[in-house]
Biopython code that builds the backbone (N, CA, C, O; Angstrom):
import numpy as np
from Bio.PDB.StructureBuilder import StructureBuilder

atoms = [
    (1, "MET", "N", (114.980, 118.107, 145.135)),
    (1, "MET", "CA", (114.991, 116.898, 144.725)),
    (1, "MET", "C", (113.978, 116.781, 143.534)),
    (1, "MET", "O", (114.246, 116.167, 142.502)),
    (2, "ASN", "N", (112.777, 117.433, 143.770)),
    (2, "ASN", "CA", (111.688, 117.253, 142.848)),
    (2, "ASN", "C", (112.316, 117.551, 141.385)),
    (2, "ASN", "O", (111.971, 116.851, 140.434)),
    (3, "THR", "N", (113.144, 118.491, 141.245)),
    (3, "THR", "CA", (113.615, 118.832, 139.860)),
    (3, "THR", "C", (114.395, 117.607, 139.215)),
    (3, "THR", "O", (114.398, 117.383, 138.004)),
    (4, "LEU", "N", (115.105, 116.782, 140.239)),
    (4, "LEU", "CA", (115.617, 115.596, 139.686)),
    (4, "LEU", "C", (114.747, 114.660, 139.338)),
    (4, "LEU", "O", (115.021, 114.010, 138.330)),
    (5, "LEU", "N", (113.672, 114.401, 139.969)),
    (5, "LEU", "CA", (112.650, 113.529, 139.681)),
    (5, "LEU", "C", (111.949, 113.861, 138.364)),
    (5, "LEU", "O", (111.527, 112.983, 137.611)),
    (6, "SER", "N", (111.858, 114.992, 138.153)),
    (6, "SER", "CA", (111.117, 115.299, 136.814)),
    (6, "SER", "C", (112.006, 114.915, 135.757)),
    (6, "SER", "O", (111.585, 115.031, 134.606)),
    (7, "ARG", "N", (113.186, 114.468, 135.953)),
    (7, "ARG", "CA", (113.975, 113.853, 134.749)),
    (7, "ARG", "C", (113.546, 112.402, 134.486)),
    (7, "ARG", "O", (113.826, 111.850, 133.422)),
    (8, "ILE", "N", (112.910, 111.831, 135.400)),
    (8, "ILE", "CA", (112.454, 110.423, 135.126)),
    (8, "ILE", "C", (110.891, 110.478, 134.569)),
    (8, "ILE", "O", (109.969, 111.062, 135.138)),
    (9, "THR", "N", (110.808, 109.741, 133.335)),
    (9, "THR", "CA", (109.316, 109.911, 132.782)),
    (9, "THR", "C", (108.939, 108.332, 132.620)),
    (9, "THR", "O", (109.724, 107.384, 132.642)),
    (10, "ILE", "N", (107.615, 108.308, 132.464)),
    (10, "ILE", "CA", (107.202, 107.105, 132.110)),
    (10, "ILE", "C", (105.860, 107.231, 131.254)),
    (10, "ILE", "O", (104.820, 107.795, 131.593)),
    (11, "HIS", "N", (106.128, 106.595, 130.112)),
    (11, "HIS", "CA", (105.133, 106.663, 129.002)),
    (11, "HIS", "C", (105.091, 105.280, 128.291)),
    (11, "HIS", "O", (106.111, 104.711, 127.903)),
    (12, "PRO", "N", (103.789, 104.765, 128.145)),
    (12, "PRO", "CA", (103.499, 103.425, 127.675)),
    (12, "PRO", "C", (104.059, 102.964, 126.336)),
    (12, "PRO", "O", (104.062, 101.770, 126.037)),
    (13, "GLU", "N", (104.535, 103.914, 125.529)),
    (13, "GLU", "CA", (105.114, 103.696, 124.264)),
    (13, "GLU", "C", (106.633, 103.712, 124.237)),
    (13, "GLU", "O", (107.239, 103.370, 123.222)),
    (14, "VAL", "N", (107.229, 104.093, 125.304)),
    (14, "VAL", "CA", (108.680, 104.053, 125.618)),
    (14, "VAL", "C", (108.999, 103.074, 126.471)),
    (14, "VAL", "O", (108.481, 103.055, 127.588)),
    (15, "CYS", "N", (109.899, 102.114, 126.073)),
    (15, "CYS", "CA", (110.531, 101.106, 126.917)),
    (15, "CYS", "C", (109.462, 100.366, 127.657)),
    (15, "CYS", "O", (109.602, 100.073, 128.844)),
    (16, "HIS", "N", (108.275, 100.028, 126.889)),
    (16, "HIS", "CA", (107.207, 99.185, 127.669)),
    (16, "HIS", "C", (106.709, 99.808, 128.919)),
    (16, "HIS", "O", (106.259, 99.104, 129.823)),
    (17, "GLY", "N", (106.778, 101.231, 129.015)),
    (17, "GLY", "CA", (106.193, 101.928, 130.176)),
    (17, "GLY", "C", (107.063, 101.850, 131.365)),
    (17, "GLY", "O", (106.572, 102.059, 132.475)),
    (18, "LYS", "N", (108.450, 101.534, 131.214)),
    (18, "LYS", "CA", (109.398, 101.456, 132.368)),
    (18, "LYS", "C", (109.861, 102.751, 132.451)),
    (18, "LYS", "O", (109.915, 103.495, 131.472)),
    (19, "PRO", "N", (110.266, 103.124, 133.789)),
    (19, "PRO", "CA", (110.753, 104.480, 134.014)),
    (19, "PRO", "C", (111.998, 104.711, 133.271)),
    (19, "PRO", "O", (112.913, 103.891, 133.336)),
    (20, "VAL", "N", (112.087, 105.826, 132.539)),
    (20, "VAL", "CA", (113.333, 106.176, 131.776)),
    (20, "VAL", "C", (113.846, 107.536, 132.068)),
    (20, "VAL", "O", (113.226, 108.266, 132.842)),
    (21, "VAL", "N", (114.900, 107.904, 131.515)),
    (21, "VAL", "CA", (115.605, 109.209, 131.854)),
    (21, "VAL", "C", (115.080, 110.102, 130.600)),
    (21, "VAL", "O", (115.239, 109.853, 129.405)),
    (22, "ARG", "N", (114.471, 111.111, 131.140)),
    (22, "ARG", "CA", (114.145, 112.292, 130.035)),
    (22, "ARG", "C", (113.375, 111.723, 128.788)),
    (22, "ARG", "O", (113.560, 112.218, 127.676)),
    (23, "GLY", "N", (112.566, 110.746, 128.976)),
    (23, "GLY", "CA", (111.901, 110.223, 127.729)),
    (23, "GLY", "C", (112.799, 109.519, 126.637)),
    (23, "GLY", "O", (112.266, 109.155, 125.589)),
    (24, "MET", "N", (114.026, 109.335, 126.835)),
    (24, "MET", "CA", (114.927, 108.608, 126.174)),
    (24, "MET", "C", (114.837, 107.202, 126.583)),
    (24, "MET", "O", (114.277, 106.875, 127.629)),
    (25, "ARG", "N", (115.421, 106.302, 125.713)),
    (25, "ARG", "CA", (115.410, 105.030, 126.048)),
    (25, "ARG", "C", (116.511, 104.460, 126.923)),
    (25, "ARG", "O", (117.133, 103.429, 126.668)),
    (26, "TYR", "N", (116.685, 105.226, 127.961)),
    (26, "TYR", "CA", (117.581, 104.845, 128.951)),
    (26, "TYR", "C", (116.716, 104.353, 130.282)),
    (26, "TYR", "O", (116.306, 105.159, 131.117)),
    (27, "PRO", "N", (116.520, 103.082, 130.357)),
    (27, "PRO", "CA", (115.630, 102.618, 131.490)),
    (27, "PRO", "C", (116.456, 102.978, 132.785)),
    (27, "PRO", "O", (117.666, 102.754, 132.792)),
    (28, "VAL", "N", (115.831, 103.531, 133.878)),
    (28, "VAL", "CA", (116.288, 103.715, 135.312)),
    (28, "VAL", "C", (117.048, 102.383, 135.703)),
    (28, "VAL", "O", (118.177, 102.351, 136.193)),
    (29, "GLU", "N", (116.323, 101.382, 135.436)),
    (29, "GLU", "CA", (116.744, 99.946, 135.944)),
    (29, "GLU", "C", (118.135, 99.740, 135.238)),
    (29, "GLU", "O", (119.046, 99.286, 135.931)),
    (30, "SER", "N", (118.340, 99.993, 134.108)),
    (30, "SER", "CA", (119.528, 99.737, 133.544)),
    (30, "SER", "C", (120.736, 100.541, 134.049)),
    (30, "SER", "O", (121.850, 100.026, 134.147)),
    (31, "ILE", "N", (120.469, 101.873, 134.380)),
    (31, "ILE", "CA", (121.415, 102.761, 134.775)),
    (31, "ILE", "C", (121.812, 102.152, 136.165)),
    (31, "ILE", "O", (122.984, 101.919, 136.459)),
    (32, "LEU", "N", (120.741, 101.908, 137.009)),
    (32, "LEU", "CA", (121.188, 101.358, 138.352)),
    (32, "LEU", "C", (121.957, 99.911, 138.263)),
    (32, "LEU", "O", (122.724, 99.517, 139.142)),
    (33, "GLU", "N", (121.704, 99.327, 137.313)),
    (33, "GLU", "CA", (122.484, 98.066, 137.066)),
    (33, "GLU", "C", (123.881, 98.274, 136.787)),
    (33, "GLU", "O", (124.742, 97.568, 137.312)),
    (34, "TYR", "N", (124.175, 99.293, 135.916)),
    (34, "TYR", "CA", (125.520, 99.682, 135.558)),
    (34, "TYR", "C", (126.181, 100.256, 136.890)),
    (34, "TYR", "O", (127.357, 99.957, 137.097)),
    (35, "LEU", "N", (125.596, 100.953, 137.686)),
    (35, "LEU", "CA", (126.140, 101.481, 138.805)),
    (35, "LEU", "C", (126.417, 100.373, 139.913)),
    (35, "LEU", "O", (127.424, 100.447, 140.617)),
    (36, "ALA", "N", (125.552, 99.410, 140.037)),
    (36, "ALA", "CA", (125.706, 98.378, 140.959)),
    (36, "ALA", "C", (126.873, 97.448, 140.489)),
    (36, "ALA", "O", (127.484, 96.765, 141.312)),
    (37, "ALA", "N", (127.152, 97.432, 139.259)),
    (37, "ALA", "CA", (128.226, 96.480, 138.737)),
    (37, "ALA", "C", (129.520, 97.194, 138.936)),
    (37, "ALA", "O", (130.554, 96.554, 138.744)),
    (38, "GLY", "N", (129.590, 98.568, 139.334)),
    (38, "GLY", "CA", (130.824, 99.229, 139.563)),
    (38, "GLY", "C", (131.062, 100.270, 138.732)),
    (38, "GLY", "O", (132.044, 100.970, 138.978)),
    (39, "ASP", "N", (130.306, 100.551, 137.702)),
    (39, "ASP", "CA", (130.677, 101.648, 136.788)),
    (39, "ASP", "C", (130.424, 102.930, 137.546)),
    (39, "ASP", "O", (129.452, 103.081, 138.286)),
    (40, "SER", "N", (131.366, 103.860, 137.318)),
    (40, "SER", "CA", (131.206, 105.255, 137.941)),
    (40, "SER", "C", (130.210, 106.038, 137.166)),
    (40, "SER", "O", (129.695, 105.599, 136.138)),
    (41, "PHE", "N", (129.943, 107.219, 137.680)),
    (41, "PHE", "CA", (129.371, 108.233, 136.983)),
    (41, "PHE", "C", (130.014, 108.598, 135.791)),
    (41, "PHE", "O", (129.366, 108.694, 134.749)),
    (42, "GLU", "N", (131.422, 108.848, 135.841)),
    (42, "GLU", "CA", (132.216, 109.255, 134.695)),
    (42, "GLU", "C", (132.163, 108.126, 133.574)),
    (42, "GLU", "O", (132.155, 108.389, 132.371)),
    (43, "ASP", "N", (132.131, 106.944, 134.060)),
    (43, "ASP", "CA", (132.064, 105.863, 133.025)),
    (43, "ASP", "C", (130.866, 106.031, 132.118)),
    (43, "ASP", "O", (130.927, 106.051, 130.889)),
    (44, "LEU", "N", (129.731, 106.155, 132.874)),
    (44, "LEU", "CA", (128.444, 106.327, 132.153)),
    (44, "LEU", "C", (128.298, 107.410, 131.279)),
    (44, "LEU", "O", (127.753, 107.291, 130.181)),
    (45, "LEU", "N", (128.798, 108.554, 131.745)),
    (45, "LEU", "CA", (128.806, 109.852, 130.876)),
    (45, "LEU", "C", (129.589, 109.720, 129.713)),
    (45, "LEU", "O", (129.228, 110.268, 128.672)),
    (46, "VAL", "N", (130.731, 108.983, 129.783)),
    (46, "VAL", "CA", (131.593, 108.857, 128.564)),
    (46, "VAL", "C", (130.741, 107.810, 127.569)),
    (46, "VAL", "O", (130.555, 108.088, 126.384)),
    (47, "GLU", "N", (130.293, 106.696, 128.122)),
    (47, "GLU", "CA", (129.691, 105.555, 127.290)),
    (47, "GLU", "C", (128.444, 106.139, 126.714)),
    (47, "GLU", "O", (128.173, 105.859, 125.546)),
    (48, "PHE", "N", (127.607, 106.964, 127.438)),
    (48, "PHE", "CA", (126.355, 107.651, 126.815)),
    (48, "PHE", "C", (126.353, 108.973, 126.982)),
    (48, "PHE", "O", (125.850, 109.525, 127.961)),
    (49, "PRO", "N", (127.023, 109.674, 125.856)),
    (49, "PRO", "CA", (127.296, 111.146, 126.094)),
    (49, "PRO", "C", (125.965, 112.011, 126.232)),
    (49, "PRO", "O", (126.013, 113.149, 126.698)),
    (50, "ASP", "N", (124.796, 111.434, 125.817)),
    (50, "ASP", "CA", (123.648, 112.296, 125.994)),
    (50, "ASP", "C", (123.022, 112.272, 127.326)),
    (50, "ASP", "O", (121.992, 112.894, 127.582)),
    (51, "LEU", "N", (123.680, 111.524, 128.189)),
    (51, "LEU", "CA", (123.096, 111.773, 129.596)),
    (51, "LEU", "C", (123.941, 112.764, 130.337)),
    (51, "LEU", "O", (125.085, 113.076, 130.007)),
    (52, "GLU", "N", (123.292, 113.221, 131.345)),
    (52, "GLU", "CA", (123.969, 114.275, 132.126)),
    (52, "GLU", "C", (124.059, 113.736, 133.582)),
    (52, "GLU", "O", (123.250, 112.877, 133.932)),
    (53, "ARG", "N", (125.065, 114.227, 134.511)),
    (53, "ARG", "CA", (125.250, 113.844, 135.795)),
    (53, "ARG", "C", (123.955, 113.906, 136.609)),
    (53, "ARG", "O", (123.771, 113.048, 137.472)),
    (54, "ASP", "N", (122.975, 114.941, 136.376)),
    (54, "ASP", "CA", (121.825, 115.022, 137.052)),
    (54, "ASP", "C", (120.812, 113.900, 136.734)),
    (54, "ASP", "O", (119.896, 113.592, 137.497)),
    (55, "ASP", "N", (121.067, 113.290, 135.488)),
    (55, "ASP", "CA", (120.180, 112.122, 135.119)),
    (55, "ASP", "C", (120.556, 111.009, 135.935)),
    (55, "ASP", "O", (119.681, 110.229, 136.310)),
    (56, "LEU", "N", (121.768, 110.838, 136.261)),
    (56, "LEU", "CA", (122.211, 109.662, 137.000)),
    (56, "LEU", "C", (121.829, 110.025, 138.404)),
    (56, "LEU", "O", (121.303, 109.080, 138.993)),
    (57, "LEU", "N", (121.928, 110.975, 139.011)),
    (57, "LEU", "CA", (121.412, 111.403, 140.374)),
    (57, "LEU", "C", (119.932, 111.113, 140.467)),
    (57, "LEU", "O", (119.416, 110.553, 141.435)),
    (58, "ALA", "N", (119.214, 111.576, 139.282)),
    (58, "ALA", "CA", (117.683, 111.156, 139.313)),
    (58, "ALA", "C", (117.430, 109.744, 139.396)),
    (58, "ALA", "O", (116.453, 109.385, 140.053)),
    (59, "CYS", "N", (118.201, 108.834, 138.799)),
    (59, "CYS", "CA", (117.965, 107.415, 138.905)),
    (59, "CYS", "C", (118.143, 106.913, 140.359)),
    (59, "CYS", "O", (117.459, 105.990, 140.802)),
    (60, "LEU", "N", (119.086, 107.554, 141.086)),
    (60, "LEU", "CA", (119.319, 107.187, 142.438)),
    (60, "LEU", "C", (118.156, 107.688, 143.285)),
    (60, "LEU", "O", (117.584, 106.997, 144.128)),
    (61, "GLU", "N", (117.885, 108.832, 143.014)),
    (61, "GLU", "CA", (116.811, 109.576, 143.708)),
    (61, "GLU", "C", (115.401, 108.640, 143.640)),
    (61, "GLU", "O", (114.710, 108.244, 144.579)),
    (62, "PHE", "N", (115.243, 108.451, 142.320)),
    (62, "PHE", "CA", (113.974, 107.576, 142.080)),
    (62, "PHE", "C", (114.022, 106.214, 142.851)),
    (62, "PHE", "O", (113.049, 105.806, 143.484)),
    (63, "ALA", "N", (115.165, 105.556, 142.768)),
    (63, "ALA", "CA", (115.286, 104.295, 143.359)),
    (63, "ALA", "C", (114.985, 104.297, 144.921)),
    (63, "ALA", "O", (114.249, 103.517, 145.525)),
    (64, "ALA", "N", (115.688, 105.302, 145.406)),
    (64, "ALA", "CA", (115.499, 105.596, 147.003)),
    (64, "ALA", "C", (113.918, 105.778, 147.344)),
    (64, "ALA", "O", (113.335, 105.159, 148.234)),
    (65, "ARG", "N", (113.356, 106.695, 146.515)),
    (65, "ARG", "CA", (111.969, 106.849, 146.789)),
    (65, "ARG", "C", (110.997, 105.759, 146.616)),
    (65, "ARG", "O", (110.015, 105.628, 147.347)),
    (66, "SER", "N", (111.308, 104.928, 145.569)),
    (66, "SER", "CA", (110.672, 103.692, 145.358)),
    (66, "SER", "C", (110.775, 102.694, 146.579)),
    (66, "SER", "O", (109.814, 102.049, 146.997)),
    (67, "LEU", "N", (111.940, 102.646, 147.058)),
    (67, "LEU", "CA", (112.189, 101.811, 148.241)),
    (67, "LEU", "C", (111.470, 102.265, 149.391)),
    (67, "LEU", "O", (110.875, 101.492, 150.141)),
    (68, "GLN", "N", (111.515, 103.545, 149.549)),
    (68, "GLN", "CA", (110.734, 104.157, 150.730)),
    (68, "GLN", "C", (109.431, 103.829, 150.617)),
    (68, "GLN", "O", (108.933, 103.281, 151.600)),
    (69, "ALA", "N", (108.738, 104.023, 149.662)),
    (69, "ALA", "CA", (107.307, 103.701, 149.282)),
    (69, "ALA", "C", (107.021, 102.168, 149.605)),
    (69, "ALA", "O", (106.046, 101.879, 150.298)),
    (70, "ARG", "N", (107.823, 101.240, 149.131)),
    (70, "ARG", "CA", (107.636, 99.886, 149.266)),
    (70, "ARG", "C", (107.969, 99.261, 150.544)),
    (70, "ARG", "O", (107.369, 98.274, 150.971)),
    (71, "SER", "N", (108.968, 99.867, 151.176)),
    (71, "SER", "CA", (109.343, 99.285, 152.443)),
    (71, "SER", "C", (108.449, 99.478, 153.607)),
    (71, "SER", "O", (108.516, 98.834, 154.655)),
    (72, "ARG", "N", (107.550, 100.485, 153.313)),
    (72, "ARG", "CA", (106.367, 100.686, 154.368)),
    (72, "ARG", "C", (105.556, 99.403, 154.505)),
    (72, "ARG", "O", (105.104, 99.043, 155.592)),
    (73, "HIS", "N", (105.389, 98.736, 153.394)),
    (73, "HIS", "CA", (104.519, 97.565, 153.285)),
    (73, "HIS", "C", (105.160, 96.120, 153.447)),
    (73, "HIS", "O", (104.505, 95.080, 153.508)),
    (74, "LEU", "N", (106.534, 96.220, 153.506)),
    (74, "LEU", "CA", (107.217, 94.951, 153.565)),
    (74, "LEU", "C", (107.393, 94.498, 154.909)),
    (74, "LEU", "O", (107.646, 95.349, 155.761)),
    (75, "VAL", "N", (107.299, 93.276, 155.245)),
    (75, "VAL", "CA", (107.580, 92.537, 156.499)),
    (75, "VAL", "C", (108.904, 91.694, 156.096)),
    (75, "VAL", "O", (109.000, 90.957, 155.115)),
    (76, "LEU", "N", (109.773, 91.925, 156.938)),
    (76, "LEU", "CA", (111.011, 91.164, 156.669)),
    (76, "LEU", "C", (111.059, 90.057, 157.759)),
    (76, "LEU", "O", (110.812, 90.354, 158.928)),
    (77, "ALA", "N", (111.363, 88.829, 157.408)),
    (77, "ALA", "CA", (111.516, 87.759, 158.266)),
    (77, "ALA", "C", (112.923, 87.730, 158.859)),
    (77, "ALA", "O", (113.242, 86.841, 159.649)),
]
sb = StructureBuilder()
sb.init_structure("model")
sb.init_model(0)
sb.init_chain("A")
sb.init_seg("    ")
for serial, (resi, resn, name, xyz) in enumerate(atoms, 1):
    if name == "N":
        sb.init_residue(resn, " ", resi, " ")
    sb.init_atom(name, np.array(xyz, "f"), 0.0, 1.0, " ", f" {name:<3s}", serial, name[0])
structure = sb.get_structure()
């Protein structure tokens, strides 16, 4: 999985420092929004031909790891 996470980069000068795919201007947040709205991997790969399947998997892995880290500190009422 670490090779997937290496596809996610954060640079202050790209997309205001938000996590993006491979230094390109595809914020992880946007990719996740597309997937949550029902777009399939295939839909996204056709719409954004410079993305690869592993980029989309990396976005999901990044989100899962982010939630794991944050959920340790959350108290749900």
